[in-house]
C-alpha positions as CSV (number, residue, x, y, z in Angstrom):
1,M,44.9,174.1,63.9
2,S,41.7,175.2,65.5
3,T,41.5,178.9,66.2
4,S,40.5,178.1,69.7
5,L,43.8,176.3,70.3
6,K,46.0,179.1,68.7
7,P,46.4,181.0,71.9
8,L,47.6,177.8,73.7
9,Y,50.0,176.9,70.9
10,D,51.4,180.4,70.8
11,Q,51.9,180.3,74.5
12,I,53.8,177.1,74.5
13,A,55.8,178.2,71.4
14,E,56.8,181.4,73.1
15,T,57.8,179.6,76.2
16,Y,59.9,177.0,74.2
17,Q,61.6,180.0,72.4
18,R,62.5,181.5,75.9
19,M,64.0,178.2,76.9
20,T,66.1,177.9,73.9
21,E,67.4,181.5,74.5
22,L,68.6,180.2,77.8
23,G,70.5,177.5,76.0
24,Y,68.1,174.6,76.7
25,H,66.3,172.6,73.8
26,A,63.9,170.4,75.7
27,S,62.6,168.5,72.6
28,I,66.2,167.4,71.6
29,E,68.0,164.4,73.2
30,G,70.7,166.0,75.3
31,D,71.2,169.7,75.5
32,I,73.3,172.2,73.6
33,D,75.2,173.2,76.8
34,D,76.6,169.7,77.3
35,G,78.0,169.6,73.7
36,S,75.9,166.7,72.8
37,V,74.0,168.6,70.1
38,S,75.6,170.4,67.4
39,P,74.2,174.0,67.0
40,A,74.1,173.3,63.2
41,L,71.6,170.5,63.9
42,L,69.1,172.7,65.8
43,D,65.9,173.5,64.0
44,P,63.8,175.7,66.4
45,A,60.7,175.7,64.2
46,R,60.7,171.8,64.2
47,E,61.6,171.7,67.8
48,V,58.5,173.8,68.8
49,I,56.1,171.6,66.9
50,D,57.7,168.4,68.5
51,Y,57.4,170.1,71.8
52,I,53.8,171.2,71.5
53,T,53.0,167.7,70.2
54,A,54.6,166.1,73.3
55,W,53.2,168.6,75.8
56,L,49.5,168.6,74.8
57,P,48.7,164.9,75.7
58,D,50.2,165.3,79.2
59,E,48.1,168.5,79.7
60,E,45.0,166.7,78.6
61,K,45.8,163.8,81.1
62,M,46.7,166.5,83.7
63,S,49.8,164.4,84.4
64,Y,53.4,165.4,83.5
65,W,56.4,163.1,83.5
66,A,59.2,164.5,85.5
67,G,61.6,161.6,85.7
68,C,63.4,160.3,88.8
69,P,66.1,162.4,90.6
70,D,69.3,161.2,92.2
71,F,69.4,161.3,96.0
72,E,71.0,164.7,96.3
73,D,68.7,166.4,93.8
74,R,65.4,165.0,95.3
75,P,64.8,168.0,97.6
76,A,64.9,170.4,94.7
77,L,62.7,168.2,92.5
78,I,60.2,168.0,95.4
79,F,60.2,171.8,95.8
80,I,59.7,172.2,92.0
81,V,56.8,169.6,91.7
82,E,55.1,171.1,94.7
83,A,55.5,174.6,93.2
84,A,53.9,173.4,90.0
85,R,50.9,172.0,92.0
86,L,50.6,175.4,93.7
87,L,50.6,177.1,90.3
88,N,47.7,174.9,89.3
89,G,45.9,176.1,92.3
90,Q,46.7,179.7,91.6
91,D,48.9,180.2,94.7
92,H,51.7,182.1,93.0
93,A,53.3,183.5,96.2
94,K,53.8,180.1,97.7
95,A,55.0,178.6,94.4
96,A,57.6,181.4,94.0
97,R,59.0,180.7,97.5
98,L,59.3,177.0,96.7
99,L,61.0,177.7,93.4
100,K,63.5,180.0,95.2
101,A,64.2,177.1,97.7
102,A,64.7,174.8,94.8
103,T,67.0,177.3,93.1
104,A,69.0,177.7,96.3
105,D,69.3,174.1,96.7
106,I,70.5,173.5,93.0
107,E,72.9,176.4,93.3
108,S,74.4,175.0,96.5
109,R,74.9,171.6,94.8
110,T,76.4,173.3,91.7
111,E,79.0,175.1,93.8
112,T,80.1,171.9,95.6
113,V,80.3,170.1,92.3
114,R,82.6,172.6,90.6
């Protein structure tokens, strides 16, 4: 690994670790919370490498795949995508407001699904 890329790799690895602490393993099919992945099969060190390997080409292209939401989740996804765009433009305050709106939208859907 190039020493100039080490800070980038470290930042992505730390962020991935924070996601796993929240119970989300982005580089694994499914997610531990839904019971589809046995905790015994988790390998955080391998997951981080896989995640960095998948993340960097998207960053180089400046294009990230986000999938396609269902009808009810589209508003939250729009808020999230636009917040990401605002972060790229350094408008943290507006990005935070949109993320809060997305969170409120998701939480209201979660409450109605339960």
